[in-house]
C-alpha positions, -999 to 999 in steps of 0.1 A, spaced: -155 422 -588 -123 433 -583 -135 441 -545 -146 404 -549 -111 389 -552 -97 412 -530 -119 397 -503 -112 365 -512 -77 366 -511 -71 384 -478 -93 354 -461 -72 333 -479 -41 354 -468 -56 346 -428 -64 316 -435 -101 315 -433 -103 298 -464 -124 271 -473 -95 242 -475 -69 243 -441 -37 231 -442 -21 218 -417 19 215 -421 40 185 -392 75 178 -389 86 138 -392 117 114 -383 122 84 -396 151 58 -395 167 36 -423 151 6 -426 127 16 -395 84 22 -403 65 57 -403 30 62 -399 16 94 -409 -7 110 -378 -37 118 -397 -63 96 -410 -83 93 -446 -114 79 -436 -131 86 -471 -120 101 -507 -88 116 -511 -51 109 -518 -16 110 -505 7 125 -528 50 130 -521 66 159 -539 66 145 -573 34 121 -574 -2 108 -564 11 84 -544 -21 62 -535 -57 72 -533 -86 62 -513 -122 56 -524 -152 36 -510 -129 23 -484 -106 8 -517 -70 16 -510 -50 15 -543 -8 25 -548 -3 43 -579 38 43 -576 53 11 -579 83 22 -557 61 23 -532 48 -13 -535 46 -37 -503 61 -8 -485 27 12 -478 -2 1 -461 -31 20 -454 -59 9 -423 -92 17 -432 -102 11 -397 -80 43 -383 -78 55 -419 -40 58 -412 -6 54 -438 21 37 -428 53 36 -446 80 7 -441 114 -1 -450 128 31 -449 152 47 -468 171 77 -472 152 88 -505 120 87 -490 128 121 -471 111 148 -485 71 163 -489 43 147 -483 5 153 -485 -29 138 -473 -51 155 -493 -90 151 -481 -116 156 -503 -145 157 -483 -131 177 -453 -111 196 -479 -85 196 -454 -47 192 -470 -29 179 -441 13 181 -453 45 172 -440 78 171 -440 100 142 -439 134 133 -429 152 97 -431 184 99 -407 212 67 -408 204 47 -373 222 63 -349 257 47 -338 259 22 -310 286 40 -283 316 20 -269 329 30 -233 369 25 -226 385 32 -194 417 57 -206 436 66 -169 424 48 -132 436 63 -99 437 56 -60 403 81 -61 394 82 -100 393 73 -131 387 88 -169 364 74 -192 359 76 -228 330 68 -248 329 70 -286 312 61 -319 319 52 -353 301 78 -366 292 114 -365 264 119 -330 252 138 -305 270 120 -274 259 126 -236 272 115 -206 247 110 -177 252 104 -141 221 98 -124 190 128 -137 224 150 -142 239 153 -176 281 155 -171 290 159 -205 275 166 -238 287 175 -277 258 179 -309 283 165 -329 314 143 -318 331 110 -321 338 104 -285 332 124 -250 353 118 -220 343 117 -183 355 117 -148 342 93 -125 351 102 -91 353 67 -61 333 79 -37 303 84 -67 308 46 -74 272 38 -65 256 63 -89 244 51 -124 261 61 -155 252 60 -192 265 71 -222 240 81 -252 246 83 -286 216 103 -303 205 119 -336 173 138 -347 155 100 -351 164 77 -325 190 76 -293 216 40 -279 225 41 -245 251 22 -228 247 16 -190 284 15 -173 294 -8 -145 322 22 -133 328 -3 -104 342 -28 -132 355 -1 -152 373 19 -129 383 -12 -111 367 4 -76 354 -21 -56 335 -24 -24 360 -37 1 368 -13 22 329 -11 30 329 -52 29 363 -47 55 343 -24 81 310 -44 76 327 -74 87 344 -55 115 314 -42 130 303 -78 129 325 -89 150 327 -65 176 287 -68 178 291 -112 177 321 -106 206 296 -81 229 270 -105 227 291 -134 237 303 -115 265 269 -109 278 258 -139 273 288 -153 292 285 -125 317 252 -137 323 258 -175 325 287 -168 356 258 -147 375 233 -176 364 256 -204 384 268 -181 413 233 -175 423 222 -205 417 254 -215 442 245 -193 467 214 -207 467 222 -240 473 248 -235 497 218 -214 519 196 -244 515 222 -267 529 239 -247 555 211 -255 581 214 -289 574 251 -299 584 250 -275 613 213 -286 629 202 -315 615 238 -338 614 243 -336 653 207 -354 658 217 -377 633 253 -387 655 234 -381 689 202 -407 678 231 -431 663 251 -431 695 222 -439 713 204 -471 690 244 -483 694 246 -483 731 210 -501 730 224 -520 706 252 -533 730 234 -543 760 209 -560 740 237 -581 731 252 -587 763 218 -593 775 217 -622 754 253 -635 755 249 -634 798 218 -633 803 223 -624 844 247 -599 835 237 -561 840 259 -538 817 266 -507 828 278 -475 815 283 -439 821 265 -420 823 253 -400 793 
């Protein structure tokens, strides 16, 4: 008999007992909700550190502790318990005792105040940098994050500084206030907070734009001038043979026509008269 008792005790110590136990740590926020992650679908109980809180039997749910009325819910489809409107007094140990499966789920719940909302102030500004302070109204973990890198952090503080360089004004900065239950993040526009601006880069861009536009206009104007010159040269080259070859022919033709007309007029005036002309 003593041997049987010894082996039973040994089995319990090494975790081979018929009833298994699973333990989890949970966190919640005052005013928030918490869902216990393990289901109870058949006969069983939910217990807190002092009392049996609720029972489940044949898909019927019954709250046994008055302070959980209207705050504790059981989903018969998923088998999950949800506790709403959390208060600090809800912190403590909870158990789900599943009678059919002989498994006990244990939870240590800690309810925290909400994480404080961070605020950022500008302390010092110079031509190439500025100094920012992230602050909260109660102790919390504070972090300054640039893009994906943590620049500064404190596990428990009311304020935390960071230095921002002007050349980093294009990066993403944020201050995070956190506690074990939640965190709140404030994104900071360092261009505005530090008085940095993009005037220099804009001026450079405008200058480059002006130079490019001026170059394009110059090239276009040069092409127009060259085009006009080429057209003029072609026109003159076609006009030159006309003035030097065709014009003398026209003059000669005009002289001959004029002489012929003179003869005809003279003959008409004096039919018998013979007009003599000098040899051409």
